[in-house]
C-alpha positions as CSV (number, residue, x, y, z in Angstrom):
1,M,-5.5,1.0,-30.4
2,S,-3.7,2.2,-27.3
3,R,-3.0,-0.2,-24.4
4,P,-1.7,0.8,-21.0
5,S,1.8,-0.3,-20.1
6,W,2.0,-3.0,-17.4
7,D,3.0,-0.3,-14.9
8,E,0.0,1.8,-15.7
9,Y,-2.3,-1.2,-15.7
10,F,-1.2,-2.4,-12.2
11,M,-1.0,1.1,-10.7
12,R,-4.6,1.8,-11.9
13,M,-5.5,-1.4,-10.2
14,A,-3.9,-0.2,-7.0
15,F,-5.9,3.0,-7.2
16,L,-9.1,1.0,-7.9
17,A,-8.3,-1.1,-4.7
18,S,-7.9,2.2,-2.8
19,E,-11.5,3.0,-3.5
20,R,-12.5,0.3,-1.0
21,S,-10.5,2.0,1.8
22,T,-12.4,3.1,4.9
23,C,-9.7,5.4,6.1
24,M,-10.9,9.0,6.7
25,R,-7.4,10.4,6.2
26,R,-5.8,8.7,3.2
27,K,-7.0,6.1,0.7
28,V,-4.3,3.7,-0.2
29,G,-4.3,0.6,-2.4
30,A,-1.7,-2.1,-3.2
31,V,-1.4,-4.8,-5.7
32,L,1.1,-7.7,-5.6
33,V,2.2,-8.9,-9.0
34,K,4.5,-11.7,-10.3
35,E,5.1,-12.4,-14.0
36,N,2.4,-9.8,-14.9
37,Q,-0.2,-11.8,-12.9
38,I,-2.0,-10.3,-9.9
39,L,-1.4,-12.3,-6.8
40,A,-3.2,-10.3,-4.2
41,T,-4.6,-6.8,-3.5
42,G,-5.1,-4.7,-0.4
43,Y,-6.4,-1.4,0.8
44,N,-6.2,0.3,4.2
45,G,-9.0,-0.3,6.7
46,A,-9.8,-1.8,10.0
47,P,-9.1,-5.5,10.5
48,K,-11.8,-8.0,9.4
49,G,-14.8,-7.9,11.7
50,L,-13.9,-4.6,13.5
51,K,-15.6,-1.3,13.1
52,H,-13.7,1.1,10.9
53,C,-13.2,4.8,11.6
54,Q,-16.1,5.9,9.4
55,E,-18.5,3.6,11.4
56,L,-17.1,5.0,14.7
57,G,-17.3,8.6,13.3
58,Y,-13.8,9.6,14.1
59,C,-10.1,9.0,13.2
60,N,-8.0,8.5,16.3
61,R,-4.9,10.1,14.7
62,E,-7.0,13.1,13.5
63,K,-8.6,13.5,17.0
64,L,-5.1,13.6,18.5
65,K,-3.7,15.9,15.7
66,V,-0.9,13.4,14.8
67,P,1.0,14.5,11.7
68,T,1.2,12.4,8.6
69,G,3.9,9.7,8.9
70,E,3.9,9.6,12.7
71,R,2.4,7.3,15.3
72,N,1.0,4.7,12.9
73,D,0.8,2.5,15.9
74,I,-2.3,4.3,17.1
75,C,-4.1,4.0,13.7
76,R,-7.0,1.6,13.7
77,A,-6.4,0.6,10.1
78,A,-4.1,-2.1,8.7
79,H,-2.3,-0.6,5.7
80,A,-2.9,-1.6,2.1
81,E,0.6,-3.1,1.7
82,A,0.2,-5.2,4.9
83,N,-3.3,-6.3,3.8
84,S,-2.1,-7.4,0.4
85,I,0.7,-9.5,2.1
86,A,-1.9,-10.9,4.6
87,Q,-4.3,-11.8,1.7
88,A,-1.5,-13.7,-0.1
89,A,-0.6,-15.6,3.1
90,K,-4.2,-16.4,3.9
91,H,-4.6,-18.0,0.5
92,G,-1.2,-19.7,0.4
93,V,0.1,-17.6,-2.4
94,S,3.9,-17.2,-2.5
95,I,4.9,-13.6,-3.1
96,D,8.7,-14.2,-3.1
97,G,10.1,-12.3,-6.1
98,A,6.9,-10.3,-6.6
99,K,6.5,-6.6,-7.3
100,L,4.4,-4.4,-5.1
101,Y,2.4,-1.6,-6.8
102,S,1.2,0.9,-4.2
103,T,-0.6,4.3,-4.5
104,N,1.8,5.6,-1.8
105,F,5.4,4.9,-0.7
106,P,5.2,2.4,2.3
107,C,5.5,3.4,5.9
108,S,8.3,1.9,8.0
109,F,6.0,-0.9,9.4
110,C,4.9,-2.0,5.9
111,L,8.4,-1.7,4.5
112,R,9.7,-4.2,7.1
113,L,7.0,-6.6,6.1
114,I,7.8,-6.1,2.4
115,L,11.5,-6.8,3.0
116,N,10.8,-10.0,5.0
117,S,8.3,-11.3,2.5
118,G,10.7,-11.5,-0.4
119,I,9.1,-8.7,-2.6
120,E,11.8,-7.6,-5.0
121,E,10.5,-4.2,-6.2
122,I,8.3,-1.4,-4.9
123,I,6.5,0.8,-7.5
124,Y,4.7,3.7,-5.9
125,C,2.8,6.7,-7.2
126,D,2.8,9.2,-4.4
127,E,5.2,9.9,-1.6
128,Y,4.5,9.2,2.1
129,F,6.4,11.1,4.6
130,D,7.9,8.6,7.0
131,E,11.5,9.5,7.5
132,F,12.3,6.2,9.2
133,S,11.0,4.3,6.2
134,K,13.6,6.2,4.0
135,E,16.3,5.4,6.5
136,I,15.5,1.7,6.4
137,L,15.5,1.7,2.7
138,K,19.1,3.0,2.5
139,D,20.3,-0.4,3.9
140,A,17.7,-2.6,2.1
141,N,18.4,-4.6,-1.0
142,I,15.2,-3.8,-2.9
143,K,14.4,-1.8,-6.0
144,T,12.1,1.2,-5.6
145,R,10.8,3.6,-8.2
146,Q,8.1,6.1,-8.5
147,F,5.5,5.8,-11.3
148,K,3.1,8.6,-11.8
149,L,-0.1,8.0,-13.7
150,K,-0.9,10.3,-16.6
151,H,-4.2,11.9,-16.0
152,S,-6.6,11.8,-19.0
153,E,-8.4,14.9,-20.2
154,D,-11.9,13.6,-19.9
């Protein structure tokens, strides 16, 4: 019997969460974990009660030809990492000391939330090209590591 490692298990959960994304550009999922227990999940999409880009029929950043990693402030979606932190806060779940599993490296906005929330480690699968995020990370006291999923030969 072959069981997935904890990293593989939680990263697969992050990818499962990403399937709920309504973003037309990139589907991202996040899972907050402490002591191998899931605390909260998130995916990128419009804030609760608002129309998402698929319903509107366009992505503002695509329409304006904004490159990846730039001008996140004009994106309609809240990011997966921010949504997972918001879910924990909404339900009164402490994430101090937690690990964050994310399908992508966090943008600079999300990284600041992560740092302020007490998350101790970021485990990500794919890069996200936000140069400012990497700059902030240089001064941050947080562990980060990339974890790539092995793809099965189905």
